[in-house]
Each structure stands twice: as C-alpha cells, then as structure tokens.
Backbone as a chain_set.jsonl record, in Angstrom:
{"seq": "XXXXXXXXXXXXXXXXXXXXXXXXXXXXXXXXXXXXXXXXXXXXXXXXXXXXXXXXXXXXXXXXXXXXXXXXX", "coords": {"N": [[-85.247, -81.076, 57.846], [-88.112, -81.984, 56.83], [-91.692, -82.642, 57.178], [-94.797, -83.814, 56.192], [-98.528, -83.869, 55.395], [-99.477, -85.312, 53.364], [-96.724, -85.638, 51.518], [-92.985, -85.085, 51.913], [-89.901, -83.801, 52.967], [-86.497, -85.405, 53.864], [-83.293, -85.041, 55.466], [-79.816, -85.613, 55.861], [-77.942, -84.229, 59.034], [-76.668, -81.529, 59.07], [-76.84, -81.215, 56.342], [-75.998, -78.825, 52.973], [-73.817, -79.831, 53.812], [-71.063, -81.559, 55.63], [-71.694, -84.29, 57.802], [-71.527, -84.651, 61.257], [-67.977, -86.882, 62.73], [-69.521, -90.504, 63.651], [-72.232, -90.13, 63.501], [-75.463, -90.572, 63.38], [-78.341, -91.584, 61.558], [-82.118, -92.088, 61.699], [-85.096, -92.931, 60.102], [-88.642, -92.994, 60.744], [-90.412, -94.818, 59.306], [-93.811, -93.509, 58.564], [-97.008, -94.97, 57.034], [-101.229, -94.9, 56.511], [-102.823, -98.573, 55.602], [-102.659, -99.856, 53.118], [-101.251, -98.182, 51.439], [-99.188, -96.451, 49.13], [-96.415, -96.079, 50.085], [-93.603, -93.643, 48.76], [-90.277, -92.858, 47.643], [-87.671, -90.637, 46.544], [-84.292, -90.722, 45.672], [-82.821, -87.346, 45.972], [-79.689, -86.096, 46.159], [-77.834, -88.278, 46.58], [-75.264, -89.328, 49.127], [-73.056, -91.562, 49.78], [-70.04, -92.615, 51.707], [-67.628, -94.82, 51.212], [-66.538, -97.6, 51.885], [-65.583, -100.556, 53.453], [-67.367, -103.735, 53.988], [-69.44, -101.486, 54.842], [-69.058, -99.846, 56.404], [-68.686, -96.66, 57.305], [-71.023, -95.242, 55.844], [-73.932, -95.76, 55.254], [-76.605, -97.047, 53.688], [-80.03, -97.829, 54.663], [-82.81, -99.784, 54.938], [-85.945, -100.897, 55.357], [-88.59, -103.349, 55.939], [-90.587, -103.128, 59.046], [-92.986, -105.355, 58.773], [-92.992, -106.953, 57.112], [-90.182, -108.098, 57.442], [-88.142, -107.289, 55.543], [-85.334, -106.36, 54.048], [-83.772, -104.021, 52.125], [-80.967, -102.572, 50.212], [-78.013, -101.017, 52.1], [-76.546, -102.42, 55.098], [-73.763, -100.939, 57.648], [-72.747, -103.391, 60.246]], "CA": [[-86.08, -82.498, 58.652], [-89.75, -81.239, 56.798], [-92.448, -83.837, 57.194], [-96.096, -83.154, 55.964], [-98.483, -85.3, 55.219], [-98.323, -86.715, 52.111], [-95.263, -85.398, 51.1], [-91.666, -84.33, 52.675], [-88.057, -84.06, 52.479], [-85.513, -85.482, 54.751], [-81.851, -84.952, 55.583], [-78.839, -85.786, 57.392], [-77.478, -83.422, 59.572], [-76.094, -79.56, 58.122], [-76.549, -80.816, 55.299], [-76.386, -80.05, 52.638], [-72.14, -79.688, 54.566], [-70.626, -83.128, 56.075], [-72.2, -84.386, 59.142], [-70.226, -85.058, 61.967], [-68.69, -88.349, 61.946], [-70.349, -91.171, 64.168], [-73.136, -89.97, 62.893], [-76.608, -92.204, 62.865], [-79.915, -90.995, 61.19], [-82.748, -92.645, 61.385], [-86.472, -91.926, 60.027], [-89.62, -93.689, 60.913], [-92.282, -93.765, 57.685], [-95.304, -94.964, 58.599], [-98.471, -95.215, 55.886], [-101.906, -96.07, 56.755], [-102.794, -99.693, 55.527], [-103.072, -100.365, 51.833], [-101.508, -97.205, 50.776], [-97.056, -97.261, 49.094], [-94.851, -94.797, 49.79], [-92.583, -93.487, 47.226], [-88.896, -92.742, 47.971], [-87.223, -90.184, 45.845], [-83.848, -89.883, 46.021], [-82.389, -86.228, 45.292], [-78.653, -86.025, 46.42], [-77.562, -89.79, 48.1], [-73.099, -89.995, 48.781], [-73.106, -92.227, 50.865], [-68.455, -92.999, 51.435], [-66.534, -96.421, 50.608], [-65.906, -97.954, 53.452], [-65.197, -102.008, 53.796], [-68.169, -103.458, 55.0], [-70.442, -100.337, 55.02], [-68.542, -99.091, 58.006], [-68.483, -95.107, 57.583], [-72.025, -94.859, 56.22], [-74.868, -96.757, 54.602], [-78.343, -96.706, 54.004], [-80.639, -99.942, 54.107], [-83.882, -99.882, 54.398], [-86.537, -102.286, 56.605], [-90.254, -102.886, 56.329], [-91.166, -104.226, 59.471], [-94.391, -106.17, 58.415], [-92.352, -108.411, 56.18], [-88.513, -108.412, 57.718], [-88.076, -107.887, 54.28], [-84.835, -105.138, 53.694], [-83.401, -102.956, 51.287], [-79.924, -102.212, 50.282], [-76.599, -102.148, 52.895], [-76.345, -101.955, 56.245], [-73.198, -101.763, 58.291], [-72.405, -104.244, 61.362]], "C": [[-87.4, -81.335, 58.153], [-91.036, -82.071, 56.631], [-94.091, -83.145, 56.38], [-97.63, -84.453, 55.762], [-99.201, -87.015, 54.846], [-97.671, -86.388, 50.968], [-94.403, -84.759, 51.959], [-90.62, -84.833, 52.661], [-87.16, -84.441, 54.001], [-84.003, -84.917, 54.731], [-81.125, -85.161, 56.466], [-78.037, -84.15, 58.004], [-76.486, -82.151, 59.085], [-75.999, -79.747, 57.341], [-77.077, -79.577, 54.385], [-74.64, -79.834, 52.883], [-71.962, -81.269, 55.535], [-71.474, -83.305, 57.089], [-71.674, -85.263, 60.479], [-69.825, -86.011, 62.257], [-68.944, -89.107, 63.68], [-71.599, -90.263, 64.318], [-74.491, -90.763, 62.842], [-77.364, -91.214, 62.954], [-80.533, -91.314, 61.12], [-84.038, -92.075, 61.412], [-87.401, -93.405, 60.493], [-90.621, -93.094, 60.236], [-93.302, -94.431, 57.816], [-96.962, -94.045, 57.057], [-100.228, -95.753, 56.945], [-101.725, -97.581, 55.714], [-103.149, -98.978, 53.231], [-102.601, -98.615, 50.668], [-99.739, -96.996, 50.594], [-96.842, -95.786, 49.615], [-93.678, -95.451, 48.697], [-91.142, -92.184, 47.473], [-88.2, -92.893, 46.818], [-85.586, -90.108, 46.62], [-82.771, -88.479, 45.976], [-80.569, -86.233, 45.259], [-78.212, -87.094, 47.236], [-76.081, -89.69, 48.229], [-73.336, -90.445, 50.006], [-70.88, -92.613, 50.808], [-68.52, -94.277, 51.798], [-67.095, -96.691, 51.7], [-66.143, -100.06, 52.545], [-66.951, -102.682, 54.382], [-68.899, -102.834, 55.342], [-69.958, -99.473, 56.251], [-68.555, -98.05, 58.346], [-69.863, -94.651, 56.502], [-72.818, -96.06, 54.924], [-76.338, -96.907, 54.893], [-78.882, -98.463, 53.757], [-82.629, -99.317, 55.004], [-85.398, -101.638, 54.866], [-87.963, -101.734, 56.623], [-90.003, -103.877, 56.921], [-92.056, -105.397, 59.584], [-93.857, -107.421, 58.215], [-90.938, -108.927, 56.319], [-87.749, -108.098, 56.302], [-86.486, -105.912, 54.73], [-84.277, -104.423, 52.135], [-82.062, -101.905, 50.883], [-78.62, -101.812, 51.467], [-76.397, -102.046, 54.091], [-74.71, -102.52, 56.999], [-74.031, -102.612, 59.679], [-72.541, -103.668, 62.428]], "O": [[-87.679, -80.277, 58.717], [-91.362, -82.017, 55.446], [-94.215, -81.946, 56.127], [-97.574, -85.659, 56.0], [-99.379, -88.187, 55.177], [-97.902, -86.7, 49.799], [-94.85, -83.927, 52.749], [-90.311, -86.001, 52.424], [-87.247, -83.769, 55.029], [-83.693, -84.278, 53.726], [-81.394, -85.032, 57.66], [-77.709, -83.202, 57.291], [-75.343, -82.451, 58.738], [-75.231, -79.007, 56.727], [-78.198, -79.126, 54.62], [-74.115, -79.627, 51.79], [-72.935, -81.864, 55.999], [-72.141, -82.3, 57.335], [-71.501, -86.482, 60.476], [-70.752, -86.818, 62.324], [-68.657, -88.496, 64.709], [-71.817, -89.716, 65.4], [-74.46, -91.738, 62.092], [-77.392, -90.291, 63.768], [-80.557, -91.399, 59.892], [-84.391, -91.173, 62.171], [-86.955, -94.551, 60.557], [-91.282, -92.056, 60.221], [-93.672, -95.528, 57.396], [-97.431, -93.001, 56.605], [-100.316, -96.653, 57.78], [-100.665, -97.747, 55.111], [-103.648, -98.057, 52.585], [-103.194, -98.117, 49.711], [-98.986, -97.253, 51.533], [-97.247, -94.661, 49.32], [-93.212, -96.48, 48.208], [-91.203, -90.955, 47.444], [-87.945, -93.897, 46.153], [-85.438, -89.642, 47.75], [-81.611, -88.89, 45.938], [-80.132, -86.406, 44.121], [-78.171, -86.968, 48.46], [-75.539, -90.057, 47.186], [-73.72, -89.868, 51.022], [-70.465, -92.86, 49.676], [-69.335, -94.774, 52.575], [-67.977, -96.105, 52.328], [-66.658, -100.479, 51.509], [-67.609, -101.994, 55.162], [-69.438, -103.273, 56.357], [-70.561, -98.579, 56.844], [-68.47, -97.877, 59.562], [-69.767, -93.448, 56.261], [-72.341, -96.829, 54.089], [-76.998, -96.894, 55.932], [-78.537, -99.508, 53.206], [-83.068, -98.262, 55.462], [-85.483, -102.843, 54.632], [-88.467, -100.661, 56.956], [-89.569, -104.957, 56.518], [-91.872, -106.3, 60.401], [-94.043, -108.508, 58.762], [-90.467, -109.85, 55.653], [-86.733, -108.743, 56.047], [-86.694, -104.878, 55.365], [-84.876, -104.72, 51.101], [-82.074, -100.704, 51.155], [-78.155, -102.923, 51.723], [-75.691, -101.04, 54.16], [-74.327, -103.689, 57.059], [-75.206, -102.581, 60.044], [-72.292, -104.252, 63.483]]}, "num_chains": 1, "name": "protein.A"}
C-alpha cells in the first residue's frame, strides 16, 4: 500500500498473488472538505459467490450513508 498526499495505490495482501482465505481488507480514505476522491480500479478480480459471501467490494460514504457496490453479510 502506497499513499501520498494527493494520490496513492491500494492493493490486497499478497497482490498480485492470491490472498489467504478469510482475509478482510478495509481502507478509510479521507479528503479535505470540498475535495473529491476519484477512485480508479486497474485490476479487480472478485470471486463469484451467492450473496457475495466469498468476495465483495463496498464503498461507503459515512457522511451521507450512501453505499456503492455489493457487500456480504
């Protein structure tokens, strides 16, 4: 994981290899007020499973409560 003041790269454990079973990655991205975050996904591979029980991606805005993507329960 590389983060800088204005840009950065996030990756899962062992990337580009597979990550261990039961791995959970969480990142909290913050920006100053009136600043936008632009997320670009260059390499994303989610394992298909019923109700996203094996792999999922969920983006959440804690201020508005808006969520984007699918999250397992």
